C-alpha positions, 0 to 999 in steps of 0.5 A: 500500500502506498503513502499519499504525500502532499508537497507544496510551496507556501509563503510565510502567510500560507499562500500557495497560489501561483508560485511559478509564474506571473500568469500561472493563476490570476483567479481572484485578482491575484497579482503576485504570481511567480513569488517562488522564482527568486529562490529557484536557484537554491541548490538545497531545495533542488536536492530535496525536490530530486529526493521527492521525485526519486520516491514517486510511483504515481502522481495525483493532480488537480486540473489546473496543476495538471495543465501547467505540468502537461504544458511544460514537462513533455517538452523536456526530453532529456532522459537524465532529467530527474523530474521529467523522466518520472513525470513523463513515464509514471502514472498520472491521475488528474481530478476533473469533471471536464477533461475527457481525452488527456494527451499526456502519456499514462494519464487517467481522469478521476471524476467520481468519488475522489476520496474513494478513488484515492483510497483504491489507488493507495491500496493498489500501488505496490511501489513508490509514493502517490504524490500530490504537487500543488493542486490547491483545491484538491489538497484542501478537499482531501485535508478537509475530508481527513479532518472530518472522517479520520476520527483521530486515526490515519486519513488519506494523506499520510505526510505533508511537505511544506516548503515555506518561502521567506516572503509575505504576500497578504492575499491568495489561495491558502493551503489551510483556508478558514473553516473546517475541523481543527487538526493536530500535526506531528513534525517529523522532519525539518531542514533549511536551505541557503536562501532561507526556505524552511522544509517542514515535513508533518504527519497528520494527527488527531483532533487539535486539543485546547487547554488552559495554562494552570492558574498561578498559585493563590497569594 
C-alpha cells in the first residue's frame, strides 16, 4: 500500500497560489504570481525536490496543476532529467469533471468519488509514493475530508511537505483556508536551505486539543 504525500510551496502567510509564474493563476485578482522564482536557484531545495521525485510511483493532480505540468514537462526530453523522466513515464491521475481525452502519456481522469478513488489507488500501488504537487483545491478537499472522517486515526494523506518561502504576500489561495475541523500535526522532519526556505515535513494527527495554562498559585 502506498503513502499519499502532499508537497507544496507556501509563503510565510500560507499562500500557495501561483508560485511559478506571473500568469500561472490570476483567479481572484491575484497579482503576485511567480513569488517562488527568486529562490529557484537554491541548490538545497533542488536536492530535496530530486529526493521527492526519486520516491514517486504515481502522481495525483488537480486540473489546473495538471495543465501547467502537461504544458511544460513533455517538452523536456532529456532522459537524465530527474523530474521529467518520472513525470513523463509514471502514472498520472488528474481530478476533473471536464477533461475527457488527456494527451499526456499514462494519464487517467478521476471524476467520481475522489476520496474513494484515492483510497483504491493507495491500496493498489505496490511501489513508490502517490504524490500530490500543488493542486490547491484538491489538497484542501482531501485535508478537509481527513479532518472530518479520520476520527483521530490515519486519513488519506499520510505526510505533508511544506516548503515555506521567506516572503509575505497578504492575499491568495491558502493551503489551510478558514473553516473546517481543527487538526493536530506531528513534525517529523525539518531542514533549511541557503536562501532561507524552511522544509517542514508533518504527519497528520488527531483532533487539535485546547487547554488552559494552570492558574498561578493563590497569594
